[in-house]
N, C-alpha and C positions, 0 to 999 in steps of 0.2 A: 668611885665617885659617880660613875654613870648610873650605877644601881640606885643610889639615893635620889638622883634626879628623876629616874623612871618611876620610882615609888611615889615621889611627890606628885608627878604628873598623873599617875594612876589614881591617887587619893583625891586630887583636885577634880578629876573627871568624875569620880564617884560622887563627890559632894555636889557638883553641879547637876548631875543627873537626879540626885535626891531632891534638890531644890526645885528642879523643873517638874518632877513628879508631884511634889506637894502643891505647886502652883496649879497643875492640871487637876488635881483632886479638888482644890478649892473652887476652881472655875466650874467643874462639873457639878459640884454641890450647889453653887450659886445659880446655875442654869436649870437645875432640877425643879420642875414645876410640880407642885403638890395639887392633886385633884381631890376635890371634896366628894367622896363616894357616898356620903350620907344622903345626898339628894337623889341618888338613883334608887329606883324601886326594885330593880331586878339586875342581877349580875349578867352582863352581856355574854359571858362565856357559857353560861348554862341556861340562857333564855330558851323557853319552849320545851325544856326537858320535863317529862312527866314521870313522877315516881311510880314504882310498882312494875308489874309485869308488862312487857312490851309485846306488841303484835309481831307474829312471825312473818318473815319475809315470804314472798310467793313461792320461792324455791322449796321451802320447808313445809308448806301446807300440803296436806294430802286429802284427796277426795275419795272417801271409801264408798 
């Protein structure tokens, strides 16, 4: 009989955890702020990067 009680306790705890997780997901989704990236002209992560060959570092330059 103790096994049944423990099983019910375990199942109830699992369900409570599941409900808490769902509430946390909904809260995170509601607080997630959408940023309108269409107004930005350049991606800040790659700002200033120039395509093509890059200049060599001083260490690699040789003066013949």
